[in-house]
DRENDO-1510 file (C-alpha; in Angstrom, 1 decimal, always signed):
<recs>
REC; n; res; u; v; w
REC; 1; UNK; -4.7; +21.6; +20.4 .
REC; 2; UNK; -4.1; +18.4; +22.4 .
REC; 3; UNK; -7.6; +18.6; +23.8 .
REC; 4; UNK; -9.0; +19.1; +20.2 .
REC; 5; UNK; -7.0; +16.1; +19.0 .
REC; 6; UNK; -8.2; +13.8; +21.7 .
REC; 7; UNK; -11.8; +14.9; +21.2 .
REC; 8; UNK; -11.5; +14.2; +17.5 .
REC; 9; UNK; -10.2; +10.7; +18.3 .
REC; 10; UNK; -13.2; +10.0; +20.6 .
REC; 11; UNK; -15.6; +11.4; +18.0 .
REC; 12; UNK; -14.0; +9.2; +15.3 .
REC; 13; UNK; -14.4; +6.1; +17.5 .
REC; 14; UNK; -18.0; +6.9; +18.2 .
REC; 15; UNK; -18.7; +7.4; +14.5 .
REC; 16; UNK; -17.2; +4.0; +13.6 .
REC; 17; UNK; -19.2; +2.3; +16.3 .
REC; 18; UNK; -22.4; +4.0; +15.0 .
REC; 19; UNK; -21.7; +2.9; +11.5 .
REC; 20; UNK; -20.7; -0.7; +12.3 .
REC; 21; UNK; -24.3; -2.2; +12.1 .
REC; 22; UNK; -24.6; -0.8; +8.5 .
REC; 23; UNK; -21.0; -1.0; +7.2 .
REC; 24; UNK; -18.9; -4.1; +6.8 .
REC; 25; UNK; -15.6; -2.4; +7.2 .
REC; 26; UNK; -16.7; -0.5; +10.2 .
REC; 27; UNK; -18.0; -3.7; +11.7 .
REC; 28; UNK; -14.6; -5.4; +11.2 .
REC; 29; UNK; -12.9; -2.4; +12.7 .
REC; 30; UNK; -15.0; -2.6; +15.9 .
REC; 31; UNK; -15.2; -6.4; +16.2 .
REC; 32; UNK; -11.5; -6.8; +15.6 .
REC; 33; UNK; -10.8; -4.6; +18.7 .
REC; 34; UNK; -13.2; -6.5; +21.1 .
REC; 35; UNK; -11.2; -7.8; +24.0 .
REC; 36; UNK; -8.1; -6.7; +22.3 .
REC; 37; UNK; -6.1; -6.0; +25.4 .
REC; 38; UNK; -7.0; -9.5; +26.8 .
REC; 39; UNK; -5.7; -11.0; +23.5 .
REC; 40; UNK; -2.5; -9.0; +23.7 .
REC; 41; UNK; -1.9; -9.9; +27.3 .
REC; 42; UNK; -2.4; -13.6; +26.8 .
REC; 43; UNK; -0.2; -13.7; +23.7 .
REC; 44; UNK; +2.7; -11.4; +24.6 .
REC; 45; UNK; +4.6; -12.5; +27.6 .
REC; 46; UNK; +8.1; -11.0; +27.2 .
REC; 47; UNK; +10.9; -12.8; +28.9 .
REC; 48; UNK; +13.8; -10.8; +30.3 .
REC; 49; UNK; +16.0; -11.7; +27.3 .
REC; 50; UNK; +13.4; -11.2; +24.7 .
REC; 51; UNK; +13.3; -8.1; +22.6 .
REC; 52; UNK; +10.4; -6.8; +20.6 .
REC; 53; UNK; +10.4; -4.7; +17.4 .
REC; 54; UNK; +7.0; -3.1; +16.8 .
REC; 55; UNK; +6.0; -2.2; +13.2 .
REC; 56; UNK; +2.7; -0.3; +12.7 .
REC; 57; UNK; +1.0; +0.0; +9.3 .
REC; 58; UNK; -2.2; +1.9; +8.5 .
REC; 59; UNK; -3.5; -0.6; +6.0 .
REC; 60; UNK; -2.4; -3.1; +3.3 .
REC; 61; UNK; -0.5; -0.6; +1.2 .
REC; 62; UNK; +1.6; +0.6; +4.1 .
REC; 63; UNK; +2.2; -3.0; +5.1 .
REC; 64; UNK; +3.6; -3.9; +1.7 .
REC; 65; UNK; +5.7; -0.7; +1.9 .
REC; 66; UNK; +7.1; -1.8; +5.3 .
REC; 67; UNK; +7.4; -5.5; +4.5 .
REC; 68; UNK; +11.0; -5.5; +3.1 .
REC; 69; UNK; +12.1; -3.7; +6.3 .
REC; 70; UNK; +10.2; -6.2; +8.5 .
REC; 71; UNK; +11.8; -9.2; +6.7 .
REC; 72; UNK; +15.3; -7.7; +6.5 .
REC; 73; UNK; +15.1; -6.7; +10.2 .
REC; 74; UNK; +14.1; -10.3; +11.1 .
REC; 75; UNK; +17.0; -11.7; +9.2 .
REC; 76; UNK; +19.5; -9.2; +10.6 .
REC; 77; UNK; +18.3; -9.3; +14.2 .
REC; 78; UNK; +16.9; -12.8; +14.8 .
REC; 79; UNK; +16.9; -12.3; +18.6 .
REC; 80; UNK; +14.0; -9.8; +18.2 .
REC; 81; UNK; +10.4; -10.8; +18.1 .
REC; 82; UNK; +8.3; -9.0; +15.5 .
REC; 83; UNK; +5.0; -7.3; +16.4 .
REC; 84; UNK; +2.8; -5.9; +13.5 .
REC; 85; UNK; -0.2; -3.8; +14.1 .
REC; 86; UNK; -2.8; -2.4; +11.7 .
REC; 87; UNK; -5.3; +0.4; +11.9 .
REC; 88; UNK; -7.5; -0.7; +9.0 .
REC; 89; UNK; -9.4; -4.0; +8.5 .
REC; 90; UNK; -8.2; -4.1; +4.8 .
REC; 91; UNK; -4.7; -4.6; +6.1 .
REC; 92; UNK; -5.4; -6.8; +9.1 .
REC; 93; UNK; -7.8; -9.2; +7.5 .
REC; 94; UNK; -5.5; -9.9; +4.6 .
REC; 95; UNK; -2.3; -10.2; +6.5 .
REC; 96; UNK; -3.3; -11.5; +9.9 .
REC; 97; UNK; -1.6; -14.8; +9.1 .
REC; 98; UNK; +1.7; -13.3; +7.9 .
REC; 99; UNK; +4.4; -15.8; +8.8 .
REC; 100; UNK; +7.2; -13.3; +9.3 .
REC; 101; UNK; +5.6; -11.7; +12.4 .
REC; 102; UNK; +5.3; -13.3; +15.8 .
REC; 103; UNK; +2.2; -11.3; +16.7 .
REC; 104; UNK; -0.4; -9.4; +14.6 .
REC; 105; UNK; -3.0; -7.2; +16.1 .
REC; 106; UNK; -5.3; -4.3; +15.4 .
REC; 107; UNK; -3.9; -1.1; +17.0 .
REC; 108; UNK; -6.0; +0.2; +19.9 .
REC; 109; UNK; -7.4; +3.6; +19.1 .
REC; 110; UNK; -5.0; +6.5; +20.0 .
REC; 111; UNK; -6.4; +7.7; +23.3 .
REC; 112; UNK; -3.9; +8.5; +26.1 .
REC; 113; UNK; -5.2; +5.7; +28.3 .
REC; 114; UNK; -5.1; +3.0; +25.5 .
REC; 115; UNK; -1.7; +4.1; +24.3 .
REC; 116; UNK; -0.3; +3.9; +27.8 .
REC; 117; UNK; -1.9; +0.4; +28.4 .
REC; 118; UNK; -0.7; -0.9; +25.0 .
REC; 119; UNK; +2.9; +0.2; +25.4 .
REC; 120; UNK; +2.9; -1.1; +29.0 .
REC; 121; UNK; +1.8; -4.6; +27.8 .
REC; 122; UNK; +4.0; -4.9; +24.8 .
REC; 123; UNK; +7.1; -3.2; +26.1 .
REC; 124; UNK; +8.6; -2.7; +22.6 .
REC; 125; UNK; +12.4; -2.1; +22.4 .
REC; 126; UNK; +12.0; -0.2; +19.1 .
REC; 127; UNK; +9.0; +1.1; +17.1 .
REC; 128; UNK; +8.7; +1.8; +13.4 .
REC; 129; UNK; +5.6; +3.6; +11.9 .
REC; 130; UNK; +5.1; +3.3; +8.2 .
REC; 131; UNK; +4.6; +6.4; +5.9 .
REC; 132; UNK; +1.7; +8.5; +7.2 .
REC; 133; UNK; +1.0; +7.1; +10.7 .
REC; 134; UNK; +1.6; +9.7; +13.4 .
REC; 135; UNK; -0.5; +8.7; +16.4 .
REC; 136; UNK; +0.4; +11.4; +18.9 .
REC; 137; UNK; -0.5; +9.7; +22.2 .
REC; 138; UNK; +1.5; +6.7; +21.2 .
REC; 139; UNK; +4.5; +8.9; +20.2 .
REC; 140; UNK; +4.2; +10.6; +23.6 .
REC; 141; UNK; +4.1; +7.4; +25.5 .
REC; 142; UNK; +7.0; +5.9; +23.6 .
REC; 143; UNK; +9.0; +9.0; +24.1 .
REC; 144; UNK; +8.3; +9.1; +27.9 .
REC; 145; UNK; +9.7; +5.5; +28.2 .
REC; 146; UNK; +12.8; +6.4; +26.1 .
REC; 147; UNK; +11.8; +3.8; +23.4 .
REC; 148; UNK; +13.3; +4.7; +20.0 .
REC; 149; UNK; +10.6; +5.3; +17.4 .
REC; 150; UNK; +11.1; +5.9; +13.7 .
REC; 151; UNK; +8.9; +6.9; +10.7 .
REC; 152; UNK; +9.9; +5.2; +7.5 .
REC; 153; UNK; +9.1; +5.9; +3.8 .
REC; 154; UNK; +7.6; +9.1; +5.0 .
REC; 155; UNK; +6.7; +12.0; +2.7 .
REC; 156; UNK; +5.8; +15.6; +3.5 .
REC; 157; UNK; +4.2; +18.4; +1.7 .
REC; 158; UNK; +3.8; +22.1; +2.5 .
REC; 159; UNK; +0.0; +21.8; +2.7 .
REC; 160; UNK; +0.2; +19.5; +5.7 .
REC; 161; UNK; -0.7; +20.9; +9.1 .
REC; 162; UNK; +2.9; +20.4; +10.5 .
REC; 163; UNK; +4.0; +23.4; +8.4 .
REC; 164; UNK; +1.0; +25.8; +9.1 .
REC; 165; UNK; +0.9; +28.6; +11.6 .
REC; 166; UNK; -1.4; +26.5; +13.8 .
REC; 167; UNK; +0.7; +23.4; +13.6 .
REC; 168; UNK; +2.9; +23.8; +16.7 .
REC; 169; UNK; +1.3; +21.0; +18.7 .
REC; 170; UNK; +1.7; +18.6; +15.7 .
REC; 171; UNK; +5.3; +19.7; +15.2 .
REC; 172; UNK; +6.0; +18.8; +18.8 .
REC; 173; UNK; +4.7; +15.3; +18.1 .
REC; 174; UNK; +7.2; +14.9; +15.2 .
REC; 175; UNK; +10.0; +16.0; +17.5 .
REC; 176; UNK; +9.3; +13.0; +19.6 .
REC; 177; UNK; +10.5; +10.7; +16.7 .
REC; 178; UNK; +14.0; +9.4; +17.1 .
REC; 179; UNK; +14.5; +9.7; +13.3 .
REC; 180; UNK; +12.5; +10.1; +10.1 .
REC; 181; UNK; +13.4; +8.3; +6.8 .
REC; 182; UNK; +11.8; +10.3; +3.9 .
REC; 183; UNK; +11.3; +9.5; +0.3 .
REC; 184; UNK; +12.7; +12.7; -1.2 .
REC; 185; UNK; +14.9; +15.7; -0.6 .
REC; 186; UNK; +11.9; +18.2; -0.5 .
REC; 187; UNK; +10.5; +16.3; +2.5 .
REC; 188; UNK; +13.8; +16.6; +4.3 .
REC; 189; UNK; +14.0; +20.3; +3.6 .
REC; 190; UNK; +10.5; +20.8; +5.0 .
REC; 191; UNK; +11.3; +19.0; +8.2 .
REC; 192; UNK; +14.6; +20.9; +8.6 .
REC; 193; UNK; +12.6; +24.1; +8.3 .
REC; 194; UNK; +10.8; +23.2; +11.5 .
REC; 195; UNK; +13.9; +22.2; +13.4 .
REC; 196; UNK; +14.0; +18.5; +12.7 .
REC; 197; UNK; +17.6; +17.3; +12.0 .
REC; 198; UNK; +17.5; +13.5; +12.4 .
REC; 199; UNK; +16.1; +13.1; +8.9 .
REC; 200; UNK; +17.5; +10.8; +6.1 .
REC; 201; UNK; +16.6; +10.6; +2.5 .
REC; 202; UNK; +16.3; +6.9; +2.1 .
REC; 203; UNK; +13.9; +6.7; -0.8 .
REC; 204; UNK; +10.8; +4.5; -0.9 .
REC; 205; UNK; +10.9; +1.0; +0.5 .
REC; 206; UNK; +8.2; +0.0; -2.0 .
REC; 207; UNK; +10.9; -0.3; -4.6 .
REC; 208; UNK; +12.6; -2.9; -2.6 .
REC; 209; UNK; +9.3; -4.7; -2.1 .
REC; 210; UNK; +8.2; -4.8; -5.7 .
REC; 211; UNK; +11.7; -5.9; -6.8 .
REC; 212; UNK; +11.2; -9.0; -4.7 .
REC; 213; UNK; +8.1; -9.9; -6.8 .
REC; 214; UNK; +10.2; -10.2; -9.9 .
REC; 215; UNK; +12.9; -12.2; -8.1 .
REC; 216; UNK; +10.4; -14.7; -6.7 .
REC; 217; UNK; +7.4; -14.8; -9.0 .
REC; 218; UNK; +4.5; -17.0; -8.1 .
REC; 219; UNK; +3.1; -19.1; -10.9 .
REC; 220; UNK; -0.6; -19.0; -11.9 .
REC; 221; UNK; -1.0; -21.7; -14.6 .
REC; 222; UNK; -4.6; -20.7; -15.5 .
REC; 223; UNK; -3.7; -17.0; -15.9 .
REC; 224; UNK; -0.7; -18.0; -17.9 .
REC; 225; UNK; -2.9; -20.1; -20.3 .
REC; 226; UNK; -5.4; -17.2; -20.5 .
REC; 227; UNK; -2.6; -14.7; -21.5 .
REC; 228; UNK; -0.9; -17.0; -24.0 .
REC; 229; UNK; -3.1; -16.3; -27.0 .
REC; 230; UNK; -3.4; -12.4; -27.1 .
REC; 231; UNK; -1.9; -9.5; -25.3 .
REC; 232; UNK; -3.6; -8.9; -21.9 .
REC; 233; UNK; -4.7; -5.5; -20.6 .
REC; 234; UNK; -4.9; -5.8; -16.8 .
REC; 235; UNK; -6.9; -3.4; -14.7 .
REC; 236; UNK; -5.6; -3.6; -11.1 .
REC; 237; UNK; -7.3; -2.2; -7.9 .
REC; 238; UNK; -10.0; -0.7; -10.2 .
REC; 239; UNK; -13.0; +1.4; -9.2 .
REC; 240; UNK; -16.3; +1.8; -11.2 .
REC; 241; UNK; -15.1; +4.9; -13.1 .
REC; 242; UNK; -12.1; +3.2; -14.4 .
REC; 243; UNK; -13.9; -0.1; -15.1 .
REC; 244; UNK; -16.4; +1.7; -17.4 .
REC; 245; UNK; -13.5; +3.2; -19.3 .
REC; 246; UNK; -11.8; -0.1; -19.7 .
REC; 247; UNK; -15.0; -1.7; -21.0 .
REC; 248; UNK; -15.4; +1.1; -23.5 .
REC; 249; UNK; -11.8; +0.7; -24.7 .
REC; 250; UNK; -12.2; -3.0; -25.1 .
REC; 251; UNK; -15.3; -2.6; -27.3 .
REC; 252; UNK; -13.3; -0.3; -29.6 .
REC; 253; UNK; -10.3; -2.6; -29.7 .
REC; 254; UNK; -12.2; -5.9; -29.6 .
REC; 255; UNK; -10.2; -8.8; -31.0 .
REC; 256; UNK; -6.8; -7.1; -30.3 .
REC; 257; UNK; -6.5; -8.0; -26.7 .
REC; 258; UNK; -7.9; -9.8; -23.6 .
REC; 259; UNK; -8.9; -8.2; -20.4 .
REC; 260; UNK; -8.3; -9.0; -16.7 .
REC; 261; UNK; -9.9; -6.9; -14.1 .
REC; 262; UNK; -8.9; -7.2; -10.4 .
REC; 263; UNK; -11.2; -4.7; -8.6 .
REC; 264; UNK; -10.2; -2.9; -5.5 .
REC; 265; UNK; -13.4; -4.0; -3.7 .
REC; 266; UNK; -14.2; -7.7; -4.2 .
REC; 267; UNK; -17.8; -8.5; -3.4 .
REC; 268; UNK; -20.6; -10.1; -5.3 .
REC; 269; UNK; -22.6; -6.9; -6.1 .
REC; 270; UNK; -19.5; -5.1; -7.5 .
REC; 271; UNK; -18.5; -8.2; -9.5 .
REC; 272; UNK; -21.9; -8.3; -11.2 .
REC; 273; UNK; -21.7; -4.6; -12.0 .
REC; 274; UNK; -18.4; -5.2; -13.8 .
REC; 275; UNK; -19.8; -8.1; -15.7 .
REC; 276; UNK; -22.7; -6.0; -17.0 .
REC; 277; UNK; -20.3; -3.5; -18.6 .
REC; 278; UNK; -19.4; -6.0; -21.3 .
REC; 279; UNK; -21.4; -7.3; -24.2 .
REC; 280; UNK; -19.8; -10.8; -23.9 .
REC; 281; UNK; -19.9; -12.8; -20.7 .
REC; 282; UNK; -16.7; -12.5; -18.5 .
REC; 283; UNK; -15.3; -15.5; -16.6 .
REC; 284; UNK; -14.9; -15.3; -12.8 .
REC; 285; UNK; -11.4; -16.5; -11.7 .
REC; 286; UNK; -13.1; -18.6; -9.0 .
REC; 287; UNK; -14.9; -20.5; -11.8 .
REC; 288; UNK; -12.0; -20.9; -14.1 .
REC; 289; UNK; -10.6; -24.2; -15.1 .
REC; 290; UNK; -8.4; -25.8; -17.8 .
REC; 291; UNK; -11.5; -26.4; -20.0 .
REC; 292; UNK; -13.1; -22.9; -20.0 .
REC; 293; UNK; -10.2; -20.5; -19.5 .
REC; 294; UNK; -9.5; -20.0; -23.2 .
REC; 295; UNK; -13.2; -19.7; -24.1 .
REC; 296; UNK; -13.3; -16.2; -22.7 .
REC; 297; UNK; -11.7; -12.9; -23.4 .
REC; 298; UNK; -12.5; -11.2; -20.1 .
REC; 299; UNK; -11.5; -12.5; -16.7 .
REC; 300; UNK; -12.5; -11.0; -13.4 .
REC; 301; UNK; -10.4; -11.7; -10.4 .
REC; 302; UNK; -12.9; -12.3; -7.6 .
REC; 303; UNK; -10.3; -13.1; -4.9 .
REC; 304; UNK; -7.8; -11.0; -2.9 .
REC; 305; UNK; -4.1; -11.0; -2.2 .
REC; 306; UNK; -2.8; -12.1; -5.7 .
REC; 307; UNK; -2.9; -8.9; -7.8 .
REC; 308; UNK; +0.8; -8.0; -7.3 .
REC; 309; UNK; +1.8; -11.3; -8.8 .
REC; 310; UNK; -0.6; -11.1; -11.8 .
REC; 311; UNK; +1.1; -8.2; -13.5 .
REC; 312; UNK; +3.7; -10.5; -14.8 .
REC; 313; UNK; +1.1; -11.9; -17.3 .
REC; 314; UNK; +0.0; -8.4; -18.5 .
REC; 315; UNK; +1.1; -6.7; -21.6 .
REC; 316; UNK; -0.3; -3.3; -20.5 .
REC; 317; UNK; -1.5; -2.3; -17.0 .
REC; 318; UNK; -4.1; +0.1; -15.7 .
REC; 319; UNK; -4.0; +1.1; -12.0 .
REC; 320; UNK; -7.2; +2.2; -10.3 .
REC; 321; UNK; -7.7; +5.7; -8.9 .
REC; 322; UNK; -6.9; +9.1; -10.2 .
REC; 323; UNK; -10.5; +10.1; -10.9 .
REC; 324; UNK; -12.5; +12.6; -8.8 .
REC; 325; UNK; -10.4; +13.2; -5.7 .
REC; 326; UNK; -9.2; +9.6; -5.3 .
REC; 327; UNK; -5.5; +9.0; -5.3 .
REC; 328; UNK; -4.0; +6.3; -7.5 .
REC; 329; UNK; -3.0; +2.8; -6.2 .
REC; 330; UNK; +0.4; +1.2; -6.4 .
REC; 331; UNK; +1.8; +1.6; -9.9 .
REC; 332; UNK; +5.2; +0.1; -9.0 .
REC; 333; UNK; +3.9; -3.5; -8.8 .
REC; 334; UNK; +3.2; -3.3; -12.6 .
REC; 335; UNK; +6.3; -1.2; -13.4 .
REC; 336; UNK; +8.7; -3.6; -11.8 .
REC; 337; UNK; +7.6; -6.3; -14.4 .
REC; 338; UNK; +8.3; -3.8; -17.2 .
REC; 339; UNK; +4.7; -3.0; -18.0 .
REC; 340; UNK; +3.6; +0.4; -19.4 .
REC; 341; UNK; +1.1; +1.8; -16.9 .
REC; 342; UNK; -2.1; +3.9; -17.2 .
REC; 343; UNK; -4.0; +5.7; -14.5 .
REC; 344; UNK; -6.4; +8.6; -14.0 .
REC; 345; UNK; -5.5; +12.3; -14.3 .
REC; 346; UNK; -5.2; +13.1; -10.6 .
REC; 347; UNK; -1.7; +11.8; -9.9 .
REC; 348; UNK; +0.3; +15.0; -9.1 .
REC; 349; UNK; +0.8; +13.9; -5.5 .
REC; 350; UNK; +2.4; +10.6; -6.5 .
REC; 351; UNK; +6.1; +11.1; -7.2 .
REC; 352; UNK; +6.6; +7.8; -9.0 .
REC; 353; UNK; +3.7; +8.5; -11.3 .
REC; 354; UNK; +4.9; +12.0; -12.1 .
REC; 355; UNK; +8.4; +10.7; -12.8 .
REC; 356; UNK; +7.2; +7.9; -15.1 .
REC; 357; UNK; +4.8; +10.1; -17.0 .
REC; 358; UNK; +7.7; +12.5; -17.7 .
REC; 359; UNK; +9.8; +9.6; -18.9 .
REC; 360; UNK; +6.9; +8.3; -21.0 .
REC; 361; UNK; +6.8; +4.9; -19.2 .
REC; 362; UNK; +3.4; +5.7; -17.7 .
REC; 363; UNK; +0.3; +7.6; -19.0 .
REC; 364; UNK; -2.3; +9.7; -17.2 .
REC; 365; UNK; -5.7; +9.4; -19.0 .
REC; 366; UNK; -8.8; +11.5; -18.8 .
REC; 367; UNK; -11.4; +9.4; -20.5 .
REC; 368; UNK; -12.1; +6.4; -22.7 .
REC; 369; UNK; -10.8; +8.1; -25.8 .
REC; 370; UNK; -7.5; +8.8; -24.2 .
REC; 371; UNK; -7.1; +5.2; -23.0 .
REC; 372; UNK; -8.1; +3.7; -26.4 .
REC; 373; UNK; -5.8; +5.9; -28.4 .
REC; 374; UNK; -2.8; +5.3; -26.2 .
REC; 375; UNK; -3.3; +1.6; -25.9 .
REC; 376; UNK; -3.7; +1.3; -29.7 .
REC; 377; UNK; -0.5; +3.3; -30.1 .
REC; 378; UNK; +1.4; +0.8; -27.9 .
REC; 379; UNK; -0.1; -2.2; -29.7 .
REC; 380; UNK; +0.6; -0.9; -33.2 .
REC; 381; UNK; +4.2; +0.3; -32.4 .
REC; 382; UNK; +6.3; -2.4; -30.7 .
REC; 383; UNK; +9.3; +0.0; -30.5 .
REC; 384; UNK; +7.3; +2.5; -28.5 .
REC; 385; UNK; +5.9; -0.3; -26.3 .
REC; 386; UNK; +9.4; -1.6; -25.6 .
REC; 387; UNK; +10.7; +1.8; -24.8 .
REC; 388; UNK; +7.9; +2.4; -22.2 .
REC; 389; UNK; +8.4; -1.1; -20.8 .
REC; 390; UNK; +12.2; -0.6; -20.4 .
REC; 391; UNK; +11.7; +2.8; -18.7 .
REC; 392; UNK; +9.4; +1.3; -16.1 .
REC; 393; UNK; +11.6; -1.7; -15.2 .
REC; 394; UNK; +14.8; +0.4; -15.1 .
REC; 395; UNK; +13.1; +3.1; -12.9 .
REC; 396; UNK; +12.3; +0.5; -10.3 .
REC; 397; UNK; +15.9; -0.9; -10.4 .
REC; 398; UNK; +17.5; +2.5; -10.0 .
REC; 399; UNK; +15.4; +3.4; -6.9 .
REC; 400; UNK; +16.1; +0.3; -4.8 .
REC; 401; UNK; +18.2; +0.3; -1.6 .
REC; 402; UNK; +16.0; +2.1; +1.0 .
REC; 403; UNK; +15.8; -0.9; +3.3 .
REC; 404; UNK; +19.5; -1.3; +3.6 .
REC; 405; UNK; +20.0; +2.3; +4.5 .
REC; 406; UNK; +17.2; +2.3; +7.1 .
REC; 407; UNK; +18.5; -0.8; +8.9 .
REC; 408; UNK; +22.1; +0.5; +8.9 .
REC; 409; UNK; +21.1; +3.7; +10.7 .
REC; 410; UNK; +18.5; +2.1; +13.1 .
REC; 411; UNK; +20.9; -0.6; +14.0 .
REC; 412; UNK; +23.2; +1.9; +15.6 .
REC; 413; UNK; +20.6; +2.6; +18.3 .
REC; 414; UNK; +19.5; -1.0; +19.0 .
REC; 415; UNK; +20.5; -2.6; +22.2 .
</recs>
């Protein structure tokens, strides 16, 4: 199985390089790794008294999930330097200037040779992988050098290969972890069924992260002005299927609300596709000013990195994903501000979505009719709206505390 895994890694690497001339993200993935070891070697020169904590995130979502742990770790252990790595360009390109890390790099692809070279150069004293990242050559190399390595905010399901008859090799990789912090009790039971005992139910660190948004909100005066006249329906991390539904809903409820759309992919072609969905001309955020902001009812956010802060101005939020086979994006960023949340029907794998739907703070919708009727219900009945809003905000508050538990346990093994 190890041979098959390594062949798959090489095949993936070749596929990305082949796609790079035709695909922007693939090009970023390849170009970001050019001369990577030279950059690492020239940047990281550990002194004998300098310790390094390595945090690895797949992409932006995992980074935001790990961020409260990174920042709390830095505060609690100031003698450690912080290294952050990303697998995906969508994480690296947005957070490459993150001030709380001493070094930020792409992660070299998980071949045995590259894993060995990376760990030899960096010499981390502890490693933390966020949520789904289990790179088995890196785990093997860290284990060989007796470097503690943890998975945090992890979640496991019976359908994963770890729990299949053919999953022995992958299970062996998990046994190399010094500990696993899982989001729920069912994940712990699954891991215990395959002989893993250093497992703690810590919950999801995203709750700690989104709680910070409310505590330290960033102000956007133009958005505040835009949202001061009518209730705002904010579509965050949207995809074309959801954008068409939002546009249809807006036409039926025209005059009752304003629309903000912050698409998942921000590029000119997609922006124009969104604009063509509406009968009236939307305003691009990049072109907004004090004079024109209230002359429009539809605002398109054509920049990245600010969405999590914009939910504070919404009355109702829609989160992209949940149609076809696509998962939904982060609903907690909206819920923490006490906003009722909508998303597509395929949310069964997302614990927080299932929980909030059951509590009636969030709503899965199948089509434009579903969205229109539910939004109208919330607009027409302030008591129902307030109940849903309170459910969302209290749900986030009740689930905080994962970061504190993680650091208290990891701290016992730090030197």
